N, C-alpha and C positions, 0 to 999 in steps of 0.2 A: 403708625409711627415709629419707626425705628428707636431700640431700647438698649443699653450697656448701663449696668450697674456694674460698678468696680467695687472688687472684695476689700474687706479690710483684712490691715496686718499685709498690702502688698507695699510695695516703698512707688516712689513715683515715677521712674522709671521702667517698674514692671505693668501701671497702673500704662502706660502710654504707646506697652509693645501688646496689653491686650488689646486696647484703645485699636491701635493700626493694624492688624492681624485681625480682627475682630470684620475691618471693616476697609481692608484693603485694596482693591479694588474699586472702592468708593470714593474712597480718601486719591488717589488719582488720580480719578478723573475729575472730579469735582477741582483740585492744584490745579489739573490741565485747562479747564475750564475759564479761570481764576487768572492762571498764568493769560491767558489768551485775551481776558478781557482788561486786564489791565494793559494790554498794547493797546487795544482798541480802545479803550477812553482814555488815556491817557497819551503819552510823544516818547513811552518807553522807545528805544529802536527795536529791543528783538527779546526774546524770549532772559535771553542771558543777564539782560539787562534788569531783567524784573527781579530775573532771581539773586543779580550783585545787590539790589536794593533791600530785596528782604535779608539776605545774609548778615546786614550793618545788622538789622536789629539783635542778633542773637546776643552781645553782649551787653545789651540796654535790659533783653529779657533775664541774661545771668544772674548782672546786678542786682535786678528787681526785685527777684526773688526766685532762688537755687532750687527749688522742687517743681517750683512749674517750667522750668526752661530743663532740667532735665525728663522730666512728663511729655513734653513737647517733642523733644530728643527719641523717646521710646515711640511715639505717635510714628514716628520717622523708618524707624526702623524696624518698627510689627506691620508697616504698612510697606516696605521696600522703595521708599520713597530721601530725594536729601530732603535733609532738615528746612533748608530755605524754600520747595516747596512748601513746606507745612505752615513755614511764618506766609506765605502767599495766603494759603485756602486761609488762615484765624485772620487775617491783621489787610483783608482784601480794599474793605470801604479807603483806610487810608493812607495804602500807598498810591492809588489813586490819586490821593492829594498831595504827594509828594512831589508831582509835575502838574502845573499852570495849564493845564490844558484849558480849553474850551470844554464846558459841561453836557453838551447839547446830547449826548449819547442814547444810546439803545437803555438803557436802564433807572434814565435821569427824570423819569417820572414820578413818581407812587412817594414812599418813604415809611418807615414804624410811625403810628400814631399809640398815646398814651394814654392812658384816663386813670387817676385815683382817686376815691372820694374816704369819706370816713362814712360808712353803711349801716345800718339795722343790722346787719347781717356780720359786721366788723371790717375794719379797715380791706378798702380792697386794692390794689395796685392790680393791670393789665395793659397788655401790650400786641399789639399787630408786629409781625416781625415781615417787612415789605424786600425784596431782593430781584436780581433774575430770575426770569422762572425754572432756569434750567437748575434752578439752587431746590425745590422740592423735593427731589427724591429724596434729599442729602439731611434732610430735619429730622434731628432726632433729637431726643430726651436721656440725660445722662443724671444717674447718680453720684454722688461722690462723698466718701463716708469722709467719718474724721471726730473730733468733737462737737462740731457741730455739723450732721450730715445735709446735703443740699442738695433738692433737683436741677438740672439746669435746661432749658431747649437748646439747643445746640447743634450744630453740623457735625454727621459722620469728618472726621478728625479737628474739630476744635473742641479748644480746653472749656467753652463756655461764652455765650450771651446774656442771658437775664435768669432768670429765678428768683429759691428765694433756702434760707435754712432754715436748722427743725432753731435756733431760735429766734427766728422768727424775722428774719431779715432781707430784705428783697431787695434786688435791682433790679433796670427796668433802662430800656438805652430808643435811644434817636441819634441816627446818623446825625450829624453836621458838616458840610462840603468848606474845610480851610483853606485857606489861601494864603493861609502862614507856617503847615506845615514840614514839620523834621522829623527823622528817624528819633522815636520813641519806644515805650510800653509796648509789647503786642495788645494788644485794649482787651479781646480776650480772655489774658492772664489777669489784666487789672481787675477784670466781670472777676475770674474765678477769686482771685483774692481778696476784694472784698469781701464774700459771698462765707470765706474763711471764717471770718468778725465775728465776733459774740452781740456786738451791738450795732446801730445806724451811725454812732459816734464814732465807732472806730475805721467804721466802713468807710465814712466818710472821709477820717484822716487817711486811712489807706491812698484813696486817689487825689488828698492836696498834696502829697509825699511823690504823688508815682511822677516819672517824668513823660506825660503824654505825649502822641508824639503828635495829635489832627483832631479835629472837631465830632465831639460828641456832648449829648445829651446826658447823664449819668440823672435816676428821679431814684434814689435811696432811703428804705425806708423800716421802718421795725415800729413794734406797739407803741413806743413813745417819743418817735424823734421823726420825719421827714427832712427831707434836700431837696434841691432840684438843683446841680449845678451844669451851665453851660462850658463850655470848651471848646477852645480852638488850639493850635499847635503850639501854641506861646502862651495863650492868656485861660484866663477859669474866672468864673462868675457866679456868685449866689445865681436861682433869679425864683425861686420856690423856697420859703418857710413854711409851711402848713398853715397858712394863712390864703385864700378861706378853706374853707376845707375841703373841697374836691379843684380839680385842677387837671388840665391837658397840654398835653407838647407834641409835635410833630418835628416837621426839620425845618424850621426855620429857626433863626435868632430871635429869642425874648429882649436879650439886653444887649442895649447897642454898641456897647464895647466889644464883645463877640462878634458882634453884626459885621462891625468893620473889617476883620479878617476874617469874613468867610462869604460866599455868595447859595445862591438858590436859582436851580436852574429854572430857564421858560416855562419847560414842559412839566415845571413839578404842581404836581397838585397839594402841599404840602397848608396854602391858606385855607381854603377849599373844606378840607381836611378838617383841621384846630378850628373851623371856625361851628361847622356842621355840631361837630364834640362840643366845643364851648357852649351853645344854644340848645343844643340835648341836653348835657343835664342842670344847664340854667332852666329851661323849663319841664323838668325832672327829674329829681333831685334819684342817685343812683341806692336802686335799692338792695344790691347783695353783689354776687358772684355769675349766678349765668344771666342778670342784669346786666352784668359787665362784657361780656360774652357778645349776647346780644348785640349791643352797641358797637362793639365792634369789626361783629359781623354785616352790618349794617350797607347794603348798595343802593342806597340813595343817592343821587345824580350820580348814579353811573357812567362811563368808569372812573370818574372824577372822584372817587368814593372813597368811603374807609376801607374796603374791600373790595380788593381789585383784582382785575387780571387784563392786563390789555397788550400781552405779548401772540403773534402770528405764528403761521408756522413761515413769515418768510421771515422776521424776527425771536427767535428763540427766546433770547434773552431778556424781551421787556420785562419791563417790570410788573412784578404780583405779588399779593400775599399769600407768600411760604407756609404763613405759621404763629401765632398764633399763643399765647402765654396770659390765666391769667390767676392769682396768688389773693389768699385771703390770711391780713397777716397774724388776725388772732385767732380767737375759737378755737380747731382746728388745723390751724394752718393746710390748710389745702394749695393745692397746684390742679391748675386742668391745665389740658395742651392741646393743640392739633397744629399736624402736618398739611401745609395746603389753605387752598379757600377754605374758610372758619363759615361763611356763609351758612346757618340752616344746617348747620353740620354739627353734634353733639361735640365735648370736648373728652377727652379719655383726664381720669382722673389722679392724682401722684399726689398718694399720703406721707407725714411727715410725722416719726412719733412725736411726738410731746410731753 
């Protein structure tokens, strides 16, 4: 799995340039894939229309967090590509939602699965990250230094998708398909912003105050607090507050008000994955990190399973489990991750100093 550790003492622009220079070819390639897929899935007329929509997000990002805006510009400079291409790379799922096109498309069938539980080993949060299978080669882990150092699961050129910081604050995500999407903050920057906070409460406020553009479920936790929040482009609702002590979320809305502004494609496996994980945790409580990893790697009921790959030579952009991350928020605050299918695959450990 690719790895980038940003240096202490660097400016956000320096971090971005280092990131872009280290993975210049990968960033250009992944941006091109996602510009293409945005046209195939939505009704954007051409690449210029995609880029114009992406460009509109830059002032929102600058107002939300000037440092993360500067870092994204640095990535573009280092990768020798336009800043709007890096926005597409980071904000792909939300850009698709800006257009109300039918969602019966190549990568609509799967999605991310989250599990959370208070276990004998500590508080465990874990998720798969499912997306177009052509994203697998670009998965990586990113170490961000600072007062609350963080490890994030991400992609080359992406600010971050899920992770945990040294204060024990963790964030996991599920994509939700919004019908009320709008230009908003680049969602990967929102994840980074939350993981710069010292507590789950502060991270929650960061989300609450953010100009969210489209649908996601964010699970935010530390040793003292956990909250699950569903958003659409213009709505947000708490759907989990720690009771019961275990929790599952996939790619459909639990809250009916968010569901009113969302849709689930007919090909989605979200309900099957939700039901399987819910039944699994009800039958046998989660034992710890290794148990979480094994359950997220389940291929029971394949291909409509938690860990899956429905891409083919004819449909290389079909949905696949592209990576996974599992985190122990207490104790040694360990992060495990791996790229690609994780069924019977051992994770790599990433330690945080405590």
